[in-house]
N, C-alpha and C positions, 0 to 999 in steps of 0.2 A: 626365171631370175634374169634381171637386166644386166647389161654389160657393165654399167656403173656400180651396181651393188656387188658384183663379182669382183670388180677392181678394188673396192674398198675393203671387202673381207680378205683380199690377198695382202693389202697393205697392213691390215691389223695382224695377220698371221705372221708376216715378215717382222713387225715391230716386236711381237712377243717372243719369237725365236732369237732375235738379237738380244732382248733383255735377259733371256735364260742363259744365253752364251756368256753375258758379261758377269753373272753372279758367280763368285768363287766356289769350288766344290767343297762342301762341308765334310766330305768324307776324308779329306787330306789331313793328315796328322798335324798338330801344331808344333812349332819349333821347340825343342827341348831346352829347359833353363839349365844352364851349366853352373854348378857351384864353384864359387871362388873363395879363396882363403883371405881373411882380413889381414892386411899388412901392417904391422906395428910401425914401420917406418913411414908408410903412407898416412896413417892416422896421426902420427906425431908431426908430421909436416903440415897437415891440416890444422892442428892445434896451434902450431907455432904462428901460422898466419892468422888464425882467429884471434889469438891473444892480443893482436894489434887493435882489436875492436875496442871502442870507447864504451861499449855496453857492458855494464857489470853482469847483467842477466845472461848475455851471450857467453861470457867468459866462464860463468858457473855451469852453463850447459855443457861446455867443452869439457870441463872436469867430470861432470856426470857421465858424459858420453864415453870417456875413456874408462871410467870405473865400470859402467854396465858392459862395455865391450871386453873387459878383462876376462870374463868367463871364457870367451871364445878365442882369445888371443893365444897364440903359442907361448907357453910359459918361458921357454928358453930365450926367445926373442925379447919378451918383456923384462926378463931379468937383465939380459945383455944391454938393452937400452938404458935401463936404469943405472947400471953400473958405469957406463961411459958418459952418461949426462952430467954436465957441470952447471948448467943454468939453474938457479934455484927454483924458479916457478916450474920448470918442466920436471925437475927432480920431485918436486911436490905432487905433480900430476901423476907421474910414474909410481911413485911410492904409495899413493892412494889407490892405484889400480892394483898393485900387488896385495895391498891390505885387504882389498874388496874380494880377491880370490880366497884368501884365508877365511873371511867372514862368511863366505859361501860354502865352506867346509872343504876347500882345496888348499893343498900345499902350505900347511902352517910354517914350514921352514922359510918361506919367502919373507916372513916378518923378521926373521933373524937378519936377513940381508938388509932390510931398512934400518933395523936397530943398529947394526954395524956402521951404517952411513951416518945415522944421527949421533952416534957416540964418537966416531973417529974421523970424520971428514976434515980436512984442514981448513975449509971455508966455514966460518961460523954461520953465514946465511944459508949454506946448504944444509948444515946441521939443524938449524931451526925449521928449514922447509921440511926435511924429513920427519922431524918430530911432529910438525904440525899436520902432517898427512896421516899421522896414526890416531888422530883425535876422534872420539866416538866409534872406536873399533874394539876388537877383542885383543889388542896388542898386549895389555897387561897380563894376559893369560899365557903369553908365548915368549916373553922377552925377560924373564927373570928380574934381576935388580936394576934394569935399564933406567927407571925413574929416579932411583936413589943416586944413580951416577949423573943423570941429566940435570937434576936440581943443583949439582956441584959444578956444572960447566963453567968455563972461564967467561963465556959470552952471557950476559944479563938477557939477551933476546931468547937464547936457548932456555935458559932457567924459567922465563916467563911463560914460554910455549909449553914447557913441561908441566908447569903448575896448572895452566889452563886445561891441558888434556886430563890431568887427575880430577879436577874439579868437574869437568863436563862428562867425563866417563862415569864418574860416581853418580851424577844426577841423571843423564840421559840414557846411559847403557844399562846401569844396574839399579837405577832407581833408589839408590842409597841403601839397599837392603842386601848387599852382596858382601858378606864378611871379608873374604880375601881381598876385594877391591879396596875396601875402606882401610884395612890393615896396611895395604901397600901405600895408600896415600898418606897414612900417618907415618909410616916409616920414612917415606920420601921427605916429608915435612921435617921430621926430626933429624934427617941426615943433611939437610941443607945448611950452608953457612950464611945464607942470604936471609936476614930476618924479614924482609918483605915478602919473599917467596913462601917462607914457612908460615907466616901469619895469613897470607892469602889463602893458602891451601886449608889450614885448619879453620878458618873462619867461614869456609864455603863448602864443606863437605858434610855428609850425614855420617854420624858416629853410632848410629842405632844398631849396628851389627858387628862392632868392632870386638876383638878378643881381649883377654885380660892383659896380654903383653902390650897392645896398643894403649889401652887405658893407663897402664903404668907409664908409658912414654909420655902421655899427656900430663900426668902428674909431675914427672920430671921437668917438663917444659915450663911449668908454672914457676920455677925457679930460674928462669932465663934472666939475663941481665937487661934485655930488651923489653920494654913495656908492651909493644904491640904483639911480641910473641907471647907474653903472659896473658894478655887479654884474649887473644885467639885461642889458646889453650883452654882458658876458662870457659869460652864459648863452646868449644868442642865438647868439653866435659858436661855441659848441659843436656847433651843428647845421647848420653852412653846407655846401654841396655840395663835392665832392671837389676841385673846381678851386680853392677858397678855403681848403682845410684847411691847407696848409703856411704860408701867411701867418698865418692865425689862430693856429697853434701858436707861432709865432715871437713874435707880438706879445704873447700871453697869457703866455708864459713870462718875457719881459722885464718886463711889468707886474707879475707876482706878486713879483719882487724889488724894485720900486720902491714898490709899493702898501702902505699902512699899515693900512687897514680890514680887519678880520678876515672880515667878511661878503663883501667883494668877493674877497679871497684864497680863501674856500671856493667861491665860484662859479667862479673860475678853475681850481681844481683839478678840479672836476667836468667842466668843458669840455675841459681837457686830457686827462682820461680818456676822454671821449666821442669826441674827435677821433682818438686814438690807439689805443684799446683796449689790447691787450697790449703794443703798441709804445710806449706812453706810460710804461711802468714805469721805464726808465732816466732819463727826464726827471723823474718825481716823485721818484726817489731823489735826484737832484741838488738838488731844491728842499727836501727834507725838513728840512734844518737851517736854513732861511731864517727860519722863524717857529716858535719852540718851542710857541706855543699850538696849532698845527695838525699837530703830529707824529702824534698819534693819527688824525687825519683822513687824512693822507697814507698812513699805514700800511694803513689799512682800504681805501683804494683800490688800493693795491699788492697787498693780499691778494685782493681781488675780481678784479682784472685777471689775476692770476697763475693763476686757475682756468681761464682760456682760454675762459670764456663769450662768445658772440658775439651775444647778444641784449641790447640796452640795458636793457630793463626787468628782465631777470634779474640783470644786473650791479648795478643799482640795489638790487635786493632783498638781493643777497649782500653789498654793501657796508654796508648798513644793518644787516644781522645782525652782521656782524663789528664794526661800531662800538658796537653795543649789548652785545656780548659783553665788551667791554674794561671 
């Protein structure tokens, strides 16, 4: 072996040994991850800063972040933060987080805390915010007569938020098929002294699962002095369960003859059609001459029902088509 080749070999060995020395030892244990407790105060500070963003999507993300974090947040800290908060937006975020804990099967008593704020805070904006936070939750099952009291609040905003909660809970949480939820909504509508709120609730909830007591309340509301309340009660009676249909048809038919408001009469015609489907045609024909203003409306219903369609949404569409074709 020449001196040159020996020298080159030595250089290669030296380079290899240097490379091996530079590689970290894989036998050394990695650093341990240390668990940390999420701080309610730190999270709230981040949300306060984030709410200054002009992005609605980011602000919604912050609300969802707090709700999803609620499961792991210390409940005592969360409750304390909610009780001392005075800014309506932050009250709503914290209340939604407390409601989320209950909806995940934890601490149903926390909803009582939110209900207390919704019913009794001195600031109507805070009452409205706490009410809004309970939307699409299980609050109805844990807060007693809260909604019957909220719809009588002195603030129109609070009353409107309560009405929206009842409507959206009925539709999105219970799919209109939970009797206690529907009964609660009817009771709140009947308890309200705000005709607009009463009409809005009754005109937008499902009554397919209500009990006899709620059906009786709807019959009583047909005698209201306010036409929009009478119309909404008539609309609600159109969706009652089978056990209440015969009584509803009889009452609505008699009311149609005595009623003078065209809007109420229009609502009655729709409910009679819904209660009887094709079987309502003879009754509608008998009512045709009662009000000349609604002859075309009656004829449209008769035409739609005579098709034999058995799906209410399809009947509504066919009736609308016939009405527009005239």
